[in-house]
C-alpha positions in Angstrom: -147.0 124.6 -79.0 -148.7 127.2 -77.3 -152.2 128.3 -77.9 -155.1 130.2 -76.0 -159.2 130.4 -76.3 -160.5 133.3 -77.7 -163.8 135.7 -77.0 -165.6 133.7 -79.0 -164.9 130.1 -78.1 -162.0 129.6 -81.3 -158.1 128.1 -80.0 -155.4 130.0 -81.6 -152.6 127.4 -81.8 -148.8 128.9 -82.5 -146.5 125.7 -83.2 -143.4 124.7 -84.5 -142.8 123.1 -88.2 -139.8 124.7 -90.5 -140.4 127.9 -88.6 -143.5 129.4 -86.7 -147.2 128.8 -88.1 -150.7 129.8 -86.5 -153.7 128.0 -86.6 -157.0 128.8 -86.0 -160.3 126.4 -84.9 -163.7 127.1 -84.8 -165.4 125.6 -81.4 -166.8 122.7 -83.9 -162.9 121.4 -84.8 -162.8 122.5 -88.3 -159.6 124.9 -89.0 -160.8 127.4 -90.6 -157.4 129.3 -90.5 -153.6 129.7 -91.0 -150.4 130.7 -91.4 -149.5 130.5 -95.3 -145.9 130.5 -93.9 -143.4 130.2 -91.8 -141.7 132.5 -89.2 -138.4 132.7 -88.3 -139.2 134.6 -85.1 -142.0 133.5 -83.0 -143.2 136.5 -82.4 -143.1 137.4 -85.3 -145.8 134.9 -86.2 -148.0 136.1 -83.2 -147.9 139.4 -84.4 -149.4 137.9 -87.6 -152.0 136.1 -86.1 -153.2 138.7 -84.3 -153.2 141.4 -87.5 -155.4 138.2 -88.7 -157.5 138.5 -85.5 -156.5 136.6 -82.6 -157.0 138.7 -79.3 -155.9 136.2 -76.8 -152.5 135.3 -75.6 -151.0 132.5 -76.9 -149.2 131.1 -73.6 
């Protein structure tokens, strides 16, 4: 799993679950966004998360 924290305190996670998925968790630990599908390539998953507002780089 890779994760990062953006400027407003939200945590972005890139994880493997029958493919690659992303999840955005607010600073109060509530999940506020997630991928609606899984991706074969991790890079495609990261690109989709970026289109949905991720500004940090998951490591």
